[in-house]
C-alpha positions as CSV (number, residue, x, y, z in Angstrom):
1,M,-23.7,-6.5,12.8
2,A,-26.8,-6.8,10.7
3,G,-29.8,-5.3,12.4
4,S,-27.8,-3.1,14.7
5,N,-28.2,0.7,14.8
6,Q,-24.5,1.3,14.2
7,T,-23.4,2.6,10.8
8,R,-21.7,-0.1,8.8
9,V,-18.8,0.6,6.5
10,V,-18.2,-1.5,3.4
11,I,-15.8,-1.7,0.4
12,S,-17.7,-1.4,-2.9
13,G,-14.9,-0.8,-5.4
14,I,-11.3,-1.8,-5.9
15,G,-8.6,-0.6,-8.3
16,V,-5.0,-2.0,-8.4
17,V,-1.9,-1.0,-10.4
18,S,0.8,-3.4,-9.4
19,P,3.9,-5.3,-10.6
20,I,1.8,-8.5,-10.8
21,G,-1.2,-7.0,-12.6
22,I,-3.1,-3.9,-13.5
23,G,-6.8,-4.4,-12.6
24,I,-8.2,-6.8,-10.0
25,D,-8.7,-9.7,-12.4
26,S,-5.1,-10.0,-13.6
27,F,-3.8,-9.1,-10.1
28,W,-5.8,-11.9,-8.5
29,R,-5.0,-14.4,-11.3
30,N,-1.3,-13.9,-10.9
31,I,-1.2,-13.8,-7.1
32,S,-3.3,-17.0,-6.8
33,S,-1.0,-18.7,-9.4
34,G,2.2,-17.8,-7.6
35,V,3.4,-15.4,-10.3
36,S,6.1,-13.0,-9.0
37,G,6.6,-9.4,-10.3
38,I,10.2,-9.3,-9.0
39,D,12.9,-9.2,-11.8
40,R,16.1,-7.5,-12.8
41,L,15.6,-3.8,-12.8
42,Q,15.0,-2.6,-16.4
43,S,14.1,1.1,-16.4
44,I,17.4,2.5,-15.1
45,P,21.1,1.4,-15.2
46,I,22.0,-1.0,-12.4
47,E,25.8,-1.4,-12.7
48,N,26.6,0.6,-9.6
49,L,23.6,-0.6,-7.5
50,P,24.3,-3.3,-4.9
51,S,20.7,-4.5,-5.2
52,K,19.9,-5.1,-8.9
53,L,16.4,-6.5,-8.6
54,A,13.1,-4.7,-8.3
55,A,9.3,-5.1,-8.8
56,E,8.3,-2.7,-11.6
57,V,4.8,-2.1,-13.0
58,K,5.1,-3.0,-16.7
59,D,2.9,-2.0,-19.6
60,F,1.3,0.9,-17.6
61,N,-0.2,3.7,-19.7
62,P,-2.0,6.4,-17.6
63,D,-4.0,7.4,-20.7
64,E,-6.0,4.2,-20.4
65,H,-7.1,5.0,-16.8
66,L,-7.3,8.8,-16.3
67,Y,-10.2,11.0,-17.4
68,N,-8.3,14.3,-17.2
69,K,-5.4,13.5,-19.4
70,K,-4.2,17.1,-19.5
71,F,-2.9,16.7,-15.9
72,I,-0.5,13.8,-16.7
73,K,2.3,16.3,-17.5
74,V,2.3,17.5,-13.8
75,M,2.0,14.0,-12.3
76,S,5.0,12.1,-11.1
77,R,5.1,8.3,-11.5
78,D,3.7,7.9,-8.0
79,I,0.8,10.2,-8.7
80,Q,-0.1,8.5,-12.0
81,L,-0.2,5.1,-10.3
82,G,-2.4,6.4,-7.5
83,V,-4.9,8.4,-9.6
84,S,-5.2,5.5,-12.1
85,A,-5.9,3.0,-9.3
86,A,-8.6,5.4,-7.9
87,S,-10.2,5.8,-11.3
88,D,-10.4,2.1,-11.7
89,A,-11.9,1.7,-8.2
90,V,-14.6,4.3,-8.8
91,K,-15.4,2.7,-12.1
92,N,-15.4,-0.8,-10.4
93,A,-17.9,0.6,-7.8
94,G,-20.3,1.8,-10.6
95,I,-20.1,5.4,-9.5
96,K,-20.8,8.0,-12.2
97,R,-21.4,11.7,-12.0
98,G,-24.6,12.2,-10.1
99,T,-24.5,8.8,-8.4
100,V,-23.1,10.3,-5.1
101,D,-23.8,13.8,-3.7
102,P,-20.4,15.6,-4.4
103,E,-20.4,17.3,-1.0
104,R,-20.7,13.9,0.7
105,F,-18.0,12.3,-1.4
106,G,-14.5,12.6,0.0
107,V,-10.9,11.4,-0.4
108,S,-8.3,10.1,2.1
109,F,-5.2,8.9,0.4
110,G,-1.7,7.9,1.4
111,A,1.5,8.8,-0.3
112,G,5.2,8.1,0.2
113,H,8.2,10.3,-0.4
114,I,8.1,11.6,-4.0
115,P,11.6,12.6,-5.1
116,T,12.5,14.6,-8.1
117,T,14.4,12.9,-10.9
118,P,17.8,14.1,-11.9
119,D,16.9,15.1,-15.4
120,E,14.4,17.7,-14.0
121,L,17.1,19.7,-12.4
122,V,20.3,18.9,-14.3
123,E,20.2,22.0,-16.5
124,A,19.6,24.2,-13.5
125,V,22.5,22.6,-11.6
126,N,24.8,23.0,-14.6
127,R,24.1,26.7,-14.7
128,C,25.4,27.0,-11.1
129,A,28.7,25.3,-12.1
130,A,31.8,27.4,-12.7
131,D,35.4,26.2,-13.0
132,D,34.6,22.8,-11.5
133,S,32.9,24.5,-8.5
134,F,29.3,25.0,-7.5
135,E,28.2,28.6,-7.0
136,I,25.1,28.4,-4.8
137,T,24.4,32.1,-5.1
138,R,23.6,31.6,-8.8
139,W,20.6,29.5,-7.8
140,G,18.6,32.5,-6.5
141,E,20.1,35.1,-8.8
142,D,19.4,33.4,-12.1
143,V,18.7,29.7,-12.1
144,L,15.5,29.5,-10.2
145,G,13.7,31.3,-12.9
146,Q,14.6,28.6,-15.4
147,I,12.7,25.9,-13.6
148,T,9.1,25.5,-14.7
149,P,6.6,27.0,-12.1
150,L,4.7,23.7,-12.1
151,W,7.7,21.6,-11.2
152,M,6.8,21.3,-7.5
153,L,3.3,19.8,-8.3
154,R,5.0,16.6,-9.3
155,Q,6.6,16.1,-5.8
156,L,3.9,17.2,-3.4
157,P,2.5,14.2,-1.5
158,N,-1.0,15.7,-1.3
159,M,-1.4,15.8,-5.1
160,P,-2.8,12.3,-5.5
161,A,-5.7,13.2,-3.3
162,C,-6.1,16.5,-5.1
163,H,-6.2,15.0,-8.5
164,I,-8.6,12.2,-7.4
165,S,-11.0,14.8,-6.0
166,I,-10.9,16.8,-9.2
167,E,-11.3,13.8,-11.4
168,H,-14.4,12.5,-9.5
169,N,-15.9,15.8,-8.3
170,A,-15.4,14.7,-4.7
171,Q,-16.1,17.9,-2.8
172,G,-16.2,16.4,0.7
173,P,-13.4,15.9,3.2
174,N,-9.9,15.6,1.6
175,N,-6.8,14.5,3.3
176,T,-3.4,13.0,2.7
177,I,-1.7,10.5,5.0
178,T,2.1,10.4,4.9
179,S,3.0,7.6,7.4
180,Q,5.0,5.3,5.2
181,D,3.7,1.7,5.1
182,S,0.8,2.3,7.4
183,S,-0.7,5.1,5.3
184,A,-3.3,3.1,3.4
185,L,-4.8,1.6,6.6
186,L,-4.7,4.9,8.4
187,A,-6.5,6.5,5.5
188,L,-9.1,3.7,5.7
189,A,-9.5,4.4,9.4
190,E,-10.0,8.1,8.8
191,A,-12.6,7.4,6.1
192,M,-14.4,5.0,8.4
193,R,-14.7,7.7,11.1
194,W,-16.1,10.2,8.7
195,I,-18.7,7.8,7.4
196,K,-19.7,6.6,10.9
197,R,-20.3,10.2,12.1
198,G,-22.4,10.9,9.1
199,A,-20.2,13.5,7.5
200,V,-20.0,11.6,4.1
201,D,-21.6,8.7,2.3
202,C,-18.7,7.6,0.3
203,M,-14.9,7.9,0.2
204,V,-12.0,7.1,-2.1
205,V,-9.2,5.6,0.0
206,G,-5.8,4.1,-0.9
207,A,-2.1,4.8,-1.3
208,C,0.6,5.0,-4.0
209,T,4.4,4.9,-4.1
210,S,7.1,4.3,-6.7
211,N,10.6,3.6,-5.5
212,I,11.7,2.9,-9.1
213,N,13.7,6.1,-9.7
214,P,17.4,6.9,-9.5
215,V,17.1,9.0,-6.4
216,D,15.1,6.6,-4.3
217,L,16.9,3.5,-5.5
218,S,20.3,5.0,-4.6
219,R,19.1,6.3,-1.2
220,K,17.4,3.0,-0.3
221,N,20.5,1.0,-1.3
222,L,22.4,3.1,1.3
223,I,19.9,3.1,4.2
224,D,17.6,0.1,3.8
225,L,18.1,-3.6,4.2
226,L,17.8,-4.8,0.6
227,S,18.4,-8.3,-0.7
228,R,21.6,-8.7,-2.7
229,D,20.4,-11.9,-4.3
230,E,20.8,-12.3,-8.0
231,D,18.0,-14.7,-8.5
232,P,14.7,-12.8,-8.7
233,K,12.7,-16.0,-8.0
234,R,14.1,-16.3,-4.5
235,A,15.2,-12.8,-3.5
236,C,12.3,-11.8,-1.3
237,R,11.4,-14.5,1.2
238,P,9.5,-13.2,4.3
239,F,9.8,-15.3,7.5
240,D,12.2,-17.7,5.8
241,R,15.3,-18.5,7.9
242,D,17.6,-17.5,5.1
243,R,16.0,-14.2,4.2
244,N,18.5,-11.4,3.7
245,G,16.5,-8.3,2.9
246,T,13.6,-6.8,1.0
247,I,13.2,-5.8,-2.6
248,L,12.0,-2.4,-3.8
249,G,8.9,-2.0,-5.9
250,E,6.1,0.3,-7.0
251,G,2.4,0.3,-7.2
252,A,-0.9,1.6,-5.9
253,A,-4.4,0.4,-4.8
254,A,-7.5,2.3,-4.2
255,F,-10.9,1.5,-2.7
256,V,-14.4,3.0,-2.6
257,V,-15.4,2.9,1.0
258,E,-19.1,3.5,1.6
259,N,-21.9,3.6,4.1
260,Y,-23.6,0.2,3.9
261,D,-27.1,1.6,3.5
262,H,-26.0,4.0,0.8
263,A,-24.3,1.2,-1.1
264,V,-27.4,-1.0,-0.9
265,R,-29.7,1.8,-2.1
266,R,-27.7,2.4,-5.2
267,G,-27.4,-1.4,-5.9
268,A,-23.6,-1.6,-5.4
269,E,-21.7,-4.9,-5.4
270,I,-20.1,-5.2,-1.9
271,Y,-16.7,-6.9,-1.5
272,A,-16.4,-6.8,2.3
273,E,-17.3,-5.0,5.5
274,V,-14.7,-3.2,7.6
275,I,-15.3,-4.4,11.2
276,G,-12.1,-3.4,13.0
277,L,-9.3,-0.9,12.7
278,G,-6.5,-0.2,15.0
279,A,-3.3,1.9,15.2
280,G,-0.4,2.1,17.5
281,C,3.1,3.6,17.7
282,D,6.2,2.3,19.5
283,G,7.1,5.8,20.6
284,S,10.8,5.2,20.2
285,S,13.4,4.6,17.5
286,D,14.1,1.1,18.7
287,E,13.4,-1.0,15.6
288,Q,13.0,-4.1,17.8
289,N,10.1,-2.7,19.7
290,D,6.8,-4.4,19.0
291,T,4.5,-2.4,21.3
292,G,2.9,-0.3,18.5
293,L,2.1,-3.3,16.4
294,M,0.6,-5.1,19.4
295,R,-1.6,-2.1,20.2
296,A,-2.8,-1.8,16.6
297,V,-3.7,-5.5,16.3
298,E,-5.3,-5.7,19.8
299,S,-7.4,-2.6,19.1
300,A,-8.6,-4.0,15.7
301,V,-9.5,-7.4,17.2
302,R,-11.3,-5.8,20.1
303,Q,-13.3,-3.5,17.8
304,A,-14.2,-6.3,15.5
305,G,-15.4,-8.4,18.5
306,I,-13.8,-11.6,17.3
307,R,-11.5,-14.3,18.7
308,P,-8.1,-14.9,17.1
309,S,-9.4,-18.3,15.9
310,E,-12.0,-16.4,13.8
311,L,-9.3,-14.8,11.6
312,G,-9.2,-16.6,8.3
313,H,-5.7,-15.2,7.7
314,I,-3.4,-12.4,8.6
315,N,-1.9,-10.6,5.7
316,A,1.4,-9.8,7.4
317,H,3.7,-6.8,6.9
318,G,6.4,-9.4,6.1
319,K,9.1,-7.1,5.0
320,S,11.6,-10.0,4.6
321,T,14.4,-8.5,6.8
322,K,15.7,-10.4,9.8
323,I,14.6,-7.9,12.4
324,D,11.3,-6.8,11.0
325,D,9.9,-10.3,10.6
326,Q,11.1,-11.4,14.0
327,V,9.5,-8.4,15.7
328,E,6.2,-9.0,13.9
329,A,6.2,-12.7,14.8
330,R,7.0,-11.9,18.4
331,A,4.1,-9.5,18.5
332,Y,1.6,-12.1,17.4
333,H,2.9,-14.6,20.0
334,R,2.6,-12.1,22.8
335,L,-0.9,-11.2,21.8
336,F,-2.4,-14.5,20.8
337,G,-0.3,-17.0,22.9
338,D,-0.7,-20.6,21.7
339,D,-3.3,-19.4,19.1
340,A,-0.5,-17.6,17.2
341,V,0.7,-20.8,15.5
342,K,-2.8,-21.6,14.4
343,I,-3.6,-18.5,12.4
344,P,-2.8,-18.8,8.6
345,I,-0.3,-16.0,7.7
346,T,0.6,-14.8,4.2
347,A,3.3,-12.3,3.2
348,L,2.8,-10.8,-0.2
349,K,5.8,-8.7,-0.5
350,S,7.3,-11.9,-1.8
351,Y,5.3,-11.1,-5.0
352,F,5.8,-7.4,-5.5
353,G,8.4,-6.1,-3.0
354,H,8.2,-3.2,-0.6
355,F,7.2,0.2,-1.7
356,D,6.3,2.3,1.3
357,A,2.7,3.5,1.4
358,G,1.6,1.8,-1.8
359,S,2.6,-1.7,-0.7
360,G,0.2,-1.5,2.3
361,A,-2.7,-0.6,-0.1
362,V,-1.9,-3.4,-2.5
363,E,-1.7,-5.9,0.3
364,L,-5.1,-4.8,1.5
365,A,-6.5,-5.3,-2.0
366,A,-5.3,-8.9,-1.9
367,S,-7.0,-9.6,1.4
368,I,-10.3,-8.2,0.2
369,L,-10.1,-10.3,-3.0
370,S,-9.2,-13.3,-0.9
371,L,-12.6,-12.9,0.8
372,R,-14.3,-12.7,-2.6
373,H,-12.6,-15.9,-3.8
374,G,-12.4,-17.8,-0.5
375,A,-8.7,-18.4,-0.7
376,T,-5.5,-17.3,0.9
377,P,-2.5,-16.7,-1.5
378,A,0.7,-18.6,-0.7
379,T,3.9,-16.8,0.4
380,L,6.5,-17.2,-2.2
381,N,10.0,-18.5,-1.4
382,Y,9.2,-19.8,2.0
383,E,11.4,-22.9,2.2
384,T,13.1,-23.1,5.6
385,P,11.1,-22.0,8.7
386,D,12.8,-19.6,11.0
387,P,12.6,-20.9,14.6
388,L,12.3,-17.2,15.8
389,C,9.3,-16.8,13.5
390,N,7.2,-19.8,14.6
391,L,4.1,-19.1,12.6
392,D,1.7,-20.9,10.2
393,I,3.0,-19.4,7.0
394,V,0.8,-20.3,4.0
395,H,3.2,-21.5,1.3
396,G,3.4,-23.9,-1.6
397,E,-0.1,-23.4,-2.9
398,V,-3.2,-21.4,-2.2
399,R,-5.1,-22.4,0.9
400,P,-8.9,-22.3,1.2
401,L,-10.1,-19.5,3.5
402,I,-12.0,-21.4,6.2
403,T,-13.3,-18.3,8.0
404,P,-14.4,-15.3,5.9
405,T,-12.6,-12.8,8.0
406,T,-9.1,-11.4,7.3
407,M,-6.7,-9.0,8.9
408,S,-4.2,-6.8,7.0
409,V,-1.2,-5.4,9.0
410,S,1.4,-2.7,8.2
411,R,4.3,-1.4,10.2
412,T,6.7,1.4,9.5
413,S,10.4,1.7,10.2
414,F,9.7,4.4,12.8
415,G,7.2,2.3,14.7
416,Q,3.8,3.4,13.4
417,S,1.6,0.3,12.9
418,A,-2.0,-0.2,11.7
419,A,-4.3,-3.2,11.3
420,A,-7.6,-3.6,9.5
421,I,-10.1,-6.5,9.9
422,L,-12.6,-7.2,7.1
423,R,-15.2,-9.9,6.6
424,A,-17.3,-11.0,3.7
425,I,-21.0,-10.1,3.6
């Protein structure tokens, strides 16, 4: 697209807080070395949980990443992860106060469901108890006043975007996307539209989620398809014939998304150019419907103006459940025909599990870094091909990235899908 009159959109900063590394250097080092972040759950008791494994972010200290440390007390774990990743991305992009016009600096950030933790409400609930019964009327009469007025700020999904804008004086457009796994890519699409129409020069984009809390872990064990394996080294195996469920995790990734000309003028290091974005929704609750995913990928490829053979890899949604992986594989075959088996595919939830909005952002970070390093990470635990997922799954070892163009794909349980295509500059 060089030399065209169209506004070009690039990635000029990356921040990652993940189970396999905090910061892009340790993250890429571990993912390219096949180091998994999945292990036995350590932060809460696991005796009564059917799925006893998780991918936790270890050695995370928000004090090391956040400028406004006074806000930490009103940040849930999710928010801390997201704001920290954004701070690292802005620093990585070389943006300081005055580098970007505040009114042309915005935020579009994804977030998942942020539950409260039992210890935050246990005292209030105890006050409603009387003679082994629960008196709901006491909640309004007396107990509500015992809860700190700032309690809700820890659960609101728009708070990551709010804290990020305050931290970096980003006074431009500000929005939150709450569309589960597809949130990060939808946020990227929104930022791209704002930049292309000249409303902003620069955006902070990303997503964050932590499923590592008692409420989410209990809920997900009841409603989601989680692996019951005891061996963390083999538990999450996308597209493998013997896969039996996903693993919960936590993490966040953030990106500085910028007008190409603006990035060049300030001397920014550019990681990749965003050349195609697509979204689609199945429009039904049928979990085997692949229409939305097909529309998302088809739109991204058309916008990028490339052939399937020009994709260096697809960073798949790869949730590691029987149905999800088969639906995704079918969508690629319906779209690309015989070319579907020729495109290298990696599935990185095998490293850090599934964590709603945040996992889509961390996967996108991996695809961008693969462009930088010219390599596609291997899918872990892929041992026995599933004949219903006939794809070229990169496994065993890192594979050279032959074509410097990658696509990252996300799909939600209710059928919302998104796809982003990036290429090296």
